[in-house]
C-alpha positions as CSV (number, residue, x, y, z in Angstrom):
1,M,9.9,-14.7,-4.4
2,N,6.8,-13.8,-6.3
3,K,8.0,-15.3,-9.6
4,L,6.8,-18.1,-11.8
5,G,8.5,-21.3,-10.9
6,I,9.1,-20.5,-7.3
7,R,7.5,-22.9,-4.9
8,V,6.8,-22.0,-1.3
9,A,6.0,-24.4,1.6
10,V,3.4,-23.2,4.1
11,G,1.2,-24.9,6.8
12,T,-2.3,-25.4,5.6
13,G,-4.7,-22.7,6.9
14,S,-2.0,-20.8,8.8
15,A,-2.0,-17.0,8.9
16,Y,0.9,-16.9,6.5
17,D,-0.9,-19.4,4.2
18,L,-3.8,-17.0,4.0
19,F,-1.6,-14.0,3.6
20,L,0.6,-15.5,0.9
21,T,-2.5,-16.9,-0.9
22,R,-3.8,-13.3,-1.2
23,E,-0.4,-11.7,-2.1
24,L,1.4,-14.2,-4.3
25,R,0.3,-14.0,-8.0
26,H,3.0,-16.1,-9.6
27,A,4.7,-18.3,-7.1
28,E,3.2,-21.7,-6.3
29,I,2.1,-22.4,-2.7
30,V,2.6,-26.0,-1.5
31,R,0.8,-26.7,1.7
32,G,2.0,-29.0,4.4
33,S,-0.5,-30.5,6.9
34,T,0.5,-28.3,9.8
35,S,2.9,-25.5,10.7
36,P,5.4,-27.9,12.3
37,E,5.4,-29.8,9.0
38,V,6.6,-26.9,6.8
39,V,10.3,-27.7,6.8
40,N,9.5,-31.4,6.2
41,T,7.3,-30.4,3.3
42,F,10.0,-28.1,2.0
43,F,12.6,-30.9,1.9
44,R,10.2,-33.7,0.8
45,N,9.0,-31.7,-2.3
46,N,12.4,-30.0,-3.0
47,L,10.8,-26.5,-2.7
48,D,12.5,-23.1,-3.0
49,V,11.3,-21.4,0.2
50,A,9.6,-22.4,3.5
51,A,7.4,-19.8,5.1
52,G,6.4,-20.2,8.7
53,V,6.5,-19.1,12.3
54,T,10.0,-17.8,13.2
55,Q,10.3,-20.0,16.3
56,Q,9.4,-23.2,14.5
57,L,11.8,-22.4,11.6
58,V,14.6,-21.5,14.1
59,A,14.1,-24.8,15.9
60,D,14.0,-26.7,12.6
61,A,17.2,-25.0,11.4
62,A,18.9,-26.0,14.7
63,R,17.6,-29.6,14.5
64,I,18.4,-30.1,10.8
65,G,21.2,-27.7,9.8
66,G,21.9,-26.4,6.4
67,L,19.1,-23.9,6.4
68,R,19.4,-20.2,6.1
69,L,16.8,-18.0,7.8
70,L,16.2,-14.6,6.2
71,D,16.2,-11.5,8.4
72,G,13.0,-9.7,9.2
73,N,9.4,-10.7,8.9
74,F,7.1,-10.8,5.9
75,I,4.0,-10.7,8.2
76,V,3.5,-10.0,11.9
77,I,0.6,-11.8,13.5
78,R,-0.8,-9.7,16.4
79,Q,-2.8,-11.6,18.9
80,A,-6.0,-10.0,20.4
81,M,-8.9,-10.7,22.7
82,G,-12.2,-9.0,23.1
83,I,-15.6,-9.2,24.8
84,A,-19.1,-8.6,23.4
85,K,-20.4,-5.0,23.9
86,S,-23.6,-6.5,25.2
87,R,-21.7,-7.5,28.4
88,G,-21.9,-3.9,29.5
89,A,-19.5,-1.0,29.7
90,E,-17.9,-2.1,33.0
91,T,-16.6,-5.3,31.3
92,T,-15.0,-3.7,28.2
93,T,-11.8,-2.9,30.0
94,W,-11.5,-6.4,31.5
95,P,-9.6,-8.1,28.7
96,A,-6.9,-5.3,28.5
97,D,-6.6,-5.3,32.3
98,F,-6.3,-9.0,32.4
99,V,-3.6,-9.2,29.8
100,S,-1.7,-6.3,31.4
101,E,-1.7,-8.1,34.7
102,M,-0.6,-11.4,33.2
103,V,2.4,-9.5,31.6
104,R,3.1,-7.3,34.7
105,S,3.1,-10.3,37.1
106,G,5.6,-12.2,35.0
107,F,3.1,-15.0,34.2
108,V,3.5,-14.6,30.4
109,A,7.3,-14.5,30.6
110,D,7.3,-17.6,32.9
111,A,5.0,-19.5,30.5
112,V,7.2,-18.6,27.6
113,A,10.3,-19.8,29.4
114,R,8.6,-22.9,30.8
115,H,7.6,-24.1,27.3
116,G,10.9,-23.2,25.8
117,V,9.5,-20.8,23.3
118,E,12.2,-18.7,21.7
119,G,12.0,-15.5,19.5
120,V,8.7,-14.1,20.8
121,S,8.2,-10.6,22.0
122,I,5.9,-9.7,24.8
123,A,4.2,-6.3,24.8
124,A,5.0,-4.2,27.8
125,R,1.2,-3.7,28.3
126,A,-2.0,-4.7,26.6
127,G,-2.7,-2.7,23.4
128,Q,0.9,-2.5,22.2
């Protein structure tokens, strides 16, 4: 994919836009306005590849048809949260405890199901 003449659709300012901007030396990046616009940008500009969030690409492939999704990932975006050290030692464990409880209680799985998000993985506990 990193060849002259290859044109890749991405969402402007997305994590994969930033990653591909750093990594691609020869392929051209064509930016759509948002992540959900990647496939529309891909078709509108007759591009070679669309790079985006798996869930969005899966939904677009189901909606439009005629698209082939490649196996695997070219980047994994790990989410994180933190708290300022100045808040004291007793608060430094709070973010991990909070996330662990939200996962353990089923809140995260329920939210994923409620919003119809597909293809995500939920860590068994914070820090994974």
